[in-house]
Every structure is written in C-alpha cells, then in structure tokens.
C-alpha positions, 0 to 999 in steps of 0.5 A: 691655535692661531698661527702668527704670520711673519712680518713682511720684509722691509726694503733696506735701501733708502727711499730715494733709491728704491725702484718705486721712486725711480720710474725709469728703472722700476720695471727692472725690479718687478722680478725681485730675484733678478737684482743683477739687472738693476745693478747693471742699469745703474752702472750704465747710468754711471758710464754715461756720466763718465762719458759726459765728463770725458767729452772735451774739445780742443782749441788753437791756443798759444802754448810755448811749452806745447809748441816746443814739445811738438817741434822736438817730436817733429825733429825726431829727438827724444824729449824729457818732460820734467815736472812735479807730480800731477802737473799734467805730463801724462795727460799732455802725452795722451792728448798729443798722441790722440791729436797726431793719431799715433798709437801710444805705448806707455812703459813705466821704466822703474818697474822693468828690469834691464833685460826688458830693454836690452832683450831677453836671451833665447836659446836656439837649437844650436847656440854654439853655431847660431849664437843666443839671440836677444828677444825684444819685449812684446811692446817693442814688437807691436811698435815695429809692426805698426811702423809708427807710434809714440813711445812714452817712458814714464817715471824715468827718474825712479829707474835705478842706474842699471835700468838707465844704462839699459835705456841708453841704446834704446834712446840713442840708437832706437834698438831693443834686443835685435829690433830697431824702432822704425822712423815713424816712432817718436820717444818722449819720457817724463820724470819728477824732480828727485825731491818729489820722486818716489825713491828717485835717482839722478839721471846718469850723465850719458842718459841725460845728454841724449834728451831735450829737457823741457820743464813742464809747468801748469798754466792757470788759464789752460787748466781752468779752460781744460776743466771746463771742457776745452784743452789746447790742441797739439799740432805738428809745426808747419815747415815752409818747404821754401825755407828749408835750405835757408833754415839749415844754413842759419842753424849751422852759421849760428852754432858754428859761429858761437863755438868758434868764438867760445870753444870751451862750450863745445863740451862742458860736463857739469861738476854737480850730480844734479846738473849732470842729470839735466841739459849740458853742452857736448858735441851730441847735444850741440848737434841736437841744438843745430837740428832744433834751430833749423826746425824752429826757423823753418816753422817760424817759431817764436823766440820764446819757443826756440829759447826753451828748446836750446836751453833744454838741450845745452843748458841755460848758460850756453843756450842763452849765449846762442840766443844772444849770438843769433840776435846779433846775426840779424843786426845791420852792418855798421857800414851800411848805416853810416852810408845812409843814416837817414834811411837806417832802420834800427832794432826796436829792442833796447839791447839790440839797438845799443849793440848797433850803436856801439858797432857804429861808433866802433866802425868810426874809431877803426877808420875815422874821417870827417864824413863818417863822424858826421854820419854817426851823429846823424844816426844817433839823432835818428835813434833819439827820435825813435827810441829811448835817449838813455841808450845814446849816452855812452855811444855819444860820449865815445863818439865825441871823444873821437873829434879832431880839432879841424872838425866842426860840430854838426847840427845833430849834436845840438839836437842831442844835447838836451836829451843827453843832459837830461839822461845824465842828470837822471843817472846821477839822481839814480846813483844818489838814491842807490847810495842812500839806500845802501847806507 
C-alpha cells in the first residue's frame, strides 16, 4: 500500500523577508532551529537605524528663550518653563544638560508623595534621645554625591497642593530631608497650562513666587532645522570679569530707583488664582530680578532676553516698567545737550528720543534764559536732521510758548517750520480719517 508523504512546510513569511531573499543574513537561517539568531540580527539593524536617527549636531544660533534659560541657570535661580504639551520643554532640558555636561535627574512631581520631598521618617535605636531623622530619597543622595547636576521637576502643574507645599523647601532652601543640595546643582521645572494639563492644578502663590517663569514656545525654523539634524546649542553666558562691579551697581540702581518711585510695586499679590500661579512682584522676586539684571548686564545680553527674564520674575506690568526705567537711565543729561547742541548724540529709538527732547524743554522751562532757549532750538533742528520730524511737534510747540518778548526768533525755527507744518497737516488728516471711520 503506497505511503503518502507529508507536503513540505511552506515558509509563512513574505517572500521579501525570507532569508534567501536577504544574502546578508541568509547564513543565519541555515540552521532552522535557531531562529533567535535571525531575530537578534534584525534588532541590530533596527538599532543601527535608531542610532542614525539620533545622530544630530548643534550650531550657534540666536535663540532668546534658550539664552534666557541659560542665564537663569547660571544665576542659580529656579526656572519654570511653561508650554503646551509636545512643545519641546523636556527635549530642551535634555540638550541643556548634555551641552553643559551636567547629569540630569528627572523627577515627575505629580507621581510623588509629599514625604518624597520632605524626607521619610526613619526610626533609630533610641528615638527619644536621637529623634527621628528624615531620610532623603535616592535621587537626592545621588545628586549630593555627584556634587553637581540638573534637577528637572517635570509636570509641576499636575502636582496636588500637598506635594507643592512639600516642594517649597526644596526650591527655596534646596533641602530634602536632612540633605542640602550642593551649589553645583541647578533646578529647572516644567509645567503645562491648566487648560492642557492632565488633572491640572494652579500653582500655589508661595511656590510660584520662587521661580523665574519662562513661556516656552516653538520656533518654526528651529524645529525644521532640528528635525533635519541640527539643533541650536545651549551655552552658558560669558561673563566679563571687568564688568562685574558695574553690572551689580547698575542692577541695584535700576531696581531701587524704580521701587523708590513706585513703592506700591514692592509687593503686589494678584487678585486672581491664575495670576497668582505665575510671576508677580514681591521682595523675593525683586531680589531675583536684581540678580538677573546683573547677570544679563555682565553677559552683554540683548534687551529682548532681559525683558523675558524680568517679566518672568515680577510679571509683565512691573517688568515693563523696569525696562522703561532702565532705558531712561542711559539717556543724556539735558544740561549737557544744552551746553553743546551741535555735538549732541540723540537716541535712535523714537520713544527715547522723544523723552530726551521733552527733558530738554523741561530744563529750559525750569530755568529760562535767552541762550538756553536758543540752544534748545538748535537741538531740535539737529533732531530733525537725524530723525522723524513728527517727534518735534510737541516739544517745539511747548518751547515756542516759553519765548519772551525781547527774544529774537532764531534761524533754526525757520528751518523747522516747513517740517512742523507738514507734520501738523498729516496729524489733522489722520484725525479726519479716524473720525470718518468711527461714524
């Protein structure tokens, strides 16, 4: 009786993936029982592809928010990055730690208990005599042993109020249980707005007032170049050793000058819960602002970077007032301008130029005489030659009203007359257009 032979088993894998179609790994399948070798080889190929995808470089690139972050880190101030999910906050911290060669320790605040930050009680041999010490968590011990590092507190806005309360001592005093973080450890946190956070909470005012708040947004060009393999490099600012005393003096003069003129800004707790969870002015945050102004000045940071830092520490309103006050600190003395109007150098920015001209007219009003009045007109004529004539309308009108009967009209007024008349007509025309549009 004929014996039927079983049909040969067919390879269920697609033809393109069979070993015979891949000469580079076909030899691994010669011994059919050891299929694990084949799977391992495929994982090796997958790992090589992942390595190629992760092979990126960096380039120097002007990035105000990244420069503000590195300045705050250099100043040893806790920073809180606010941004929507997926915006790149965590990636920025990873890149910063790698560039600065600091070990990164990430702690998800929302998945920890308050005792994880205040310390766990450990009973000893004689608690009545020795007390109950508070043991720190393992990540804190590793940071202390390393002596340096970047502590990243992620998902801060999803931490419940009890955990936020436990973080107060860590953020301000840098203490966890019985341990104190060494000076080489910097603290950076990240949070999503409550509207986009999972079970989000508003930050408590005491915790919020301990941070420099930076709004983290994406730059289209940075994202495109980064996906192409080139990301901006994060470098610590270079502080000019010779500029340190002057930077400290300027920072103190700027902050103290503003608070002397505006004492109500020393402490202003916002009225809404959302604003209390952000930047607002207090003696603590003004002290942080003073430090940031000194660091930014010594580093030669741009006005945009300094604005991000001060507004992220004391809030938009007080921060903008401080920036405006600092701009006026560098304005020339009206008396120096009146003494030499021909050699005067006026600011390029329109608002600063307007402030200088108004100051000159005010100086003439306070001490009017013929020579100072003539010098002011000469200065206005120079301003018209180097800037927009519409800035001269108000100071020229005010200066003309100060003329005494026995003062002759200087030649500079005749040079100014056509431009001022044209500017007035333009203002009248603009007012008419606005009036018609409002009907």
